[in-house]
C-alpha positions as CSV (number, residue, x, y, z in Angstrom):
1,M,20.8,-24.4,6.4
2,N,19.4,-20.9,6.3
3,A,15.6,-20.5,5.9
4,S,15.9,-19.3,2.4
5,E,18.1,-22.1,1.1
6,R,16.5,-24.6,-1.2
7,K,17.6,-26.1,-4.5
8,D,14.3,-25.5,-6.4
9,L,14.0,-21.8,-5.8
10,T,11.9,-20.1,-8.4
11,S,11.9,-16.5,-9.9
12,C,9.3,-13.8,-10.0
13,E,7.7,-13.1,-13.4
14,C,9.7,-9.8,-13.5
15,G,13.0,-11.7,-13.4
16,Y,13.7,-11.3,-9.6
17,H,15.3,-14.4,-8.0
18,P,15.9,-14.7,-4.2
19,E,19.5,-15.9,-4.5
20,K,20.7,-14.0,-7.6
21,Y,21.8,-10.4,-8.0
22,N,18.9,-8.3,-9.2
23,D,19.3,-4.8,-10.7
24,N,15.6,-4.2,-11.0
25,C,15.7,-1.1,-8.7
26,D,14.6,2.5,-9.1
27,K,17.1,5.4,-9.2
28,Y,17.2,5.5,-5.4
29,G,18.2,1.8,-5.2
30,N,14.7,0.7,-4.0
31,P,13.5,-2.7,-5.3
32,V,10.8,-2.6,-7.9
33,C,8.5,-5.2,-9.6
34,S,6.6,-4.8,-12.8
35,V,4.2,-7.5,-12.1
36,T,0.6,-6.3,-11.5
37,K,-1.1,-9.7,-11.1
38,A,-2.7,-10.1,-7.7
39,L,-0.4,-11.4,-4.9
40,R,2.5,-11.8,-7.4
41,N,4.4,-8.6,-7.0
42,H,7.5,-9.7,-5.1
43,V,8.0,-6.3,-3.4
44,I,4.5,-5.9,-1.9
45,F,4.1,-9.7,-1.5
46,A,7.7,-10.2,-0.5
47,S,10.0,-13.1,-0.8
48,F,11.7,-14.1,2.5
49,A,15.0,-12.9,1.1
50,N,13.4,-9.4,0.5
51,L,12.3,-9.1,4.1
52,F,14.7,-7.0,6.2
53,D,16.3,-8.0,9.5
54,E,14.3,-6.8,12.5
55,N,17.3,-4.9,13.7
56,D,18.0,-3.3,10.3
57,P,14.9,-1.6,8.9
58,S,14.6,-1.1,5.1
59,E,14.6,2.4,3.7
60,Y,12.1,1.1,1.0
61,Y,9.5,0.0,3.5
62,Y,10.1,2.7,6.2
63,D,10.8,6.5,6.1
64,L,14.0,6.6,8.1
65,S,14.5,10.3,7.7
66,G,12.3,11.1,10.7
67,Y,11.1,8.7,13.3
68,M,11.1,4.9,13.0
69,G,7.6,3.6,12.1
70,K,6.4,5.8,9.3
71,L,5.5,3.5,6.4
72,R,6.5,4.0,2.8
73,C,4.8,0.9,1.6
74,N,2.6,-2.0,2.9
75,W,4.1,-5.5,2.5
76,V,2.9,-9.1,3.2
77,F,4.7,-12.4,3.5
78,L,2.7,-15.3,2.2
79,A,3.7,-18.9,3.0
80,E,2.1,-22.3,2.5
81,I,2.3,-24.4,5.7
82,D,4.2,-27.7,5.4
83,E,4.1,-28.6,9.1
84,S,2.6,-27.3,12.3
85,F,4.0,-27.8,15.9
86,F,3.1,-26.9,19.4
87,F,5.6,-27.2,22.3
88,L,5.3,-24.2,24.7
89,R,4.4,-22.1,21.7
90,H,3.0,-22.5,18.2
91,R,5.3,-22.7,15.2
92,V,5.1,-23.8,11.6
93,H,7.4,-24.7,8.8
94,A,6.3,-23.2,5.6
95,H,7.4,-22.3,2.1
96,S,7.1,-19.1,0.0
97,R,6.0,-19.1,-3.6
98,F,9.8,-18.8,-4.4
99,G,10.4,-22.2,-2.7
100,E,12.1,-20.7,0.4
101,K,11.7,-22.8,3.5
102,V,10.9,-20.6,6.5
103,P,10.3,-21.5,10.1
104,I,7.7,-19.2,11.8
105,H,7.6,-19.0,15.6
106,F,4.6,-17.3,17.4
107,Y,5.5,-15.5,20.6
108,N,2.4,-14.5,22.6
109,E,3.7,-14.5,26.1
110,S,0.5,-13.1,27.6
111,N,-1.4,-16.2,26.2
112,E,-3.2,-13.8,23.8
113,M,-5.6,-15.7,21.6
114,P,-5.7,-14.8,17.8
115,V,-8.9,-13.0,16.6
116,S,-8.4,-13.1,12.8
117,F,-7.6,-16.8,12.8
118,T,-7.5,-19.8,15.1
119,W,-4.6,-22.0,16.1
120,Q,-6.4,-24.9,14.5
121,D,-6.2,-23.1,11.2
122,L,-2.4,-23.7,11.2
123,K,-2.6,-26.8,9.0
124,K,-0.6,-28.3,6.3
125,G,-1.7,-26.9,2.9
126,H,-3.2,-23.7,4.3
127,T,-1.6,-20.3,3.5
128,L,-0.3,-18.0,6.2
129,A,-0.3,-14.2,5.5
130,I,1.8,-11.9,7.7
131,L,1.6,-8.1,7.4
132,Y,4.9,-6.3,8.0
133,A,6.9,-9.5,8.5
134,E,10.6,-9.2,9.4
135,R,13.5,-11.7,9.3
136,K,15.0,-12.9,12.6
137,T,18.3,-14.6,13.2
138,F,17.9,-17.1,16.1
139,L,20.5,-18.2,18.6
140,D,21.4,-21.2,16.5
141,L,22.1,-18.8,13.6
142,S,19.1,-20.1,11.6
143,E,16.8,-17.6,10.1
144,G,13.0,-17.4,10.2
145,I,10.2,-15.2,11.5
146,R,9.5,-14.4,15.1
147,Q,5.8,-13.3,15.1
148,E,4.4,-11.4,18.1
149,A,1.6,-9.3,16.6
150,L,-1.2,-11.9,16.0
151,E,-3.6,-9.2,14.6
152,T,-1.3,-8.9,11.5
153,C,-1.7,-12.6,10.7
154,Y,-4.4,-14.4,8.8
155,V,-4.7,-18.0,7.5
156,F,-6.4,-18.8,4.2
157,K,-7.7,-22.3,4.0
158,T,-6.1,-23.3,0.7
159,G,-2.6,-23.5,-0.8
160,L,-0.6,-20.7,-2.4
161,K,-1.4,-21.6,-6.0
162,N,-5.2,-21.6,-5.4
163,L,-5.0,-18.4,-3.5
164,E,-3.1,-16.6,-6.2
165,E,-5.6,-17.8,-8.9
166,E,-8.7,-16.8,-6.8
167,A,-7.2,-13.4,-5.9
168,S,-6.6,-12.6,-9.6
169,K,-10.2,-13.7,-10.4
170,V,-11.9,-11.6,-7.7
171,L,-9.7,-8.5,-8.4
172,D,-10.3,-8.8,-12.2
173,L,-14.1,-9.2,-11.5
174,K,-14.2,-5.9,-9.5
175,D,-12.2,-4.1,-12.2
176,L,-14.7,-5.4,-14.8
177,N,-17.6,-4.3,-12.6
178,F,-16.1,-0.8,-12.3
179,K,-15.7,-0.5,-16.1
180,K,-19.2,-2.1,-16.6
181,S,-17.7,-4.8,-18.7
182,P,-19.0,-8.4,-19.0
183,E,-18.0,-10.7,-16.2
184,K,-16.0,-13.9,-16.4
185,C,-16.9,-17.3,-14.9
186,F,-14.6,-18.2,-12.0
187,S,-14.5,-21.8,-13.2
188,C,-14.2,-21.9,-17.0
189,G,-13.5,-18.2,-17.7
190,V,-16.3,-17.8,-20.2
191,E,-17.4,-14.2,-20.6
192,K,-21.1,-13.3,-20.2
193,E,-23.4,-10.3,-19.5
194,S,-25.2,-12.1,-16.7
195,L,-23.7,-14.8,-14.4
196,L,-24.8,-16.7,-11.3
197,R,-23.3,-15.1,-8.2
198,C,-22.4,-17.0,-5.0
199,A,-25.1,-16.2,-2.5
200,K,-22.7,-16.3,0.4
201,C,-19.7,-14.2,-0.5
202,K,-21.4,-12.2,-3.3
203,L,-18.1,-12.1,-5.2
204,A,-17.6,-15.4,-7.1
205,V,-19.6,-15.7,-10.3
206,Y,-20.4,-18.7,-12.6
207,C,-21.9,-19.3,-16.0
208,S,-23.7,-22.5,-14.8
209,K,-24.6,-24.6,-11.9
210,E,-22.1,-27.2,-13.1
211,C,-19.3,-24.6,-13.0
212,Q,-20.4,-23.4,-9.5
213,V,-20.4,-27.0,-8.1
214,K,-17.0,-27.7,-9.7
215,S,-15.5,-24.6,-8.2
216,W,-17.1,-25.2,-4.8
217,Q,-15.7,-28.7,-4.5
218,S,-12.2,-27.7,-5.7
219,V,-11.5,-24.4,-3.9
220,H,-14.5,-22.1,-3.1
221,K,-15.8,-24.1,-0.2
222,N,-12.7,-23.3,1.8
223,L,-12.4,-19.7,0.6
224,C,-16.0,-18.5,0.4
225,S,-16.1,-16.9,3.8
226,Q,-12.6,-15.4,3.2
227,M,-13.2,-13.7,-0.2
228,D,-13.6,-10.2,1.2
229,V,-10.3,-10.4,3.0
230,L,-8.7,-11.9,-0.1
231,L,-10.0,-9.0,-2.2
232,R,-8.7,-6.4,0.3
233,L,-5.3,-8.1,0.4
234,A,-5.1,-8.3,-3.4
235,S,-5.8,-4.5,-3.6
236,L,-2.9,-3.6,-1.3
237,P,-0.6,-2.5,-4.2
238,R,-3.1,0.1,-5.1
239,N,-3.3,1.6,-1.6
240,R,-1.2,4.7,-1.1
241,K,-2.3,5.4,2.5
242,F,0.6,4.4,4.8
243,K,0.0,6.6,7.9
244,K,-1.2,3.7,10.0
245,Y,-0.4,0.0,10.3
246,L,-3.1,-2.2,8.9
247,S,-4.3,-5.5,10.4
248,F,-6.6,-8.4,9.7
249,C,-9.0,-7.4,12.5
250,P,-12.1,-5.5,11.3
251,G,-12.5,-2.2,13.1
252,Q,-8.8,-2.0,13.9
253,D,-7.3,-0.3,10.9
254,F,-8.5,-3.2,8.8
255,L,-7.2,-3.8,5.3
256,S,-8.3,-1.1,2.8
257,E,-11.3,-1.7,0.6
258,Y,-11.0,-2.5,-3.1
259,V,-9.4,0.3,-5.0
260,Y,-9.7,0.8,-8.8
261,S,-6.8,2.3,-10.7
262,E,-6.1,2.2,-14.4
263,R,-2.4,2.0,-13.6
264,H,-2.9,-1.2,-11.7
265,V,-5.6,-3.0,-13.7
266,Q,-4.6,-6.6,-14.3
267,K,-2.9,-7.1,-17.7
268,P,-1.6,-10.4,-19.0
269,L,2.2,-10.7,-19.1
270,K,3.8,-11.3,-22.5
């Protein structure tokens, strides 16, 4: 069974499906996605099926007219971990938000230790983010990801659903701040002029202590220290600077800061 084969595969809100023919492309044949919600654009936050083979680079993600390596677009593969293993090297079995089952093998032959996460973070229920992920066909003809660059990996300590919801909230909040509009409680969604702000991450806001405690117990406890990285990741579709590869390591071409753009402001899908 190939990595992307699973009976309960789901579609993107724009209509894209990993196993069906999709004609949502621009006039040059490049894939497009109309979804502007944080982490849900299937081109920037790619399905496994949308990743290209490591030996066959995509003209959408790379400028192949000149030298290999010039980026057209940043992309990220997000997968919630189902199982984690270690025998000679670390590997996980995970699933994308489309339901694709994907084995991910870490190859760090020099015994390099990750800086942006720890091996102990590779736990069931956590979400692995990989910048510039590529498909790999292994010797047994199975497909997965062979990951060598540890600095392009990050592990969020919650599942995909929670991650998508919190990413939307924090990106919406920054957009509201930019427009000087009333903020919305991260827990109940009530809109107020003045809300309580998390003293640690300085990003999450709440209308009451009760809402803050409820959010802390359900999700924010695990994500509080990761909110800045989550905001930067959610802002990637707004970033148009592709001259250098980004990473999850601060000081080493770290993810871009929050970017405001009317064209990308979150709008509810009809």
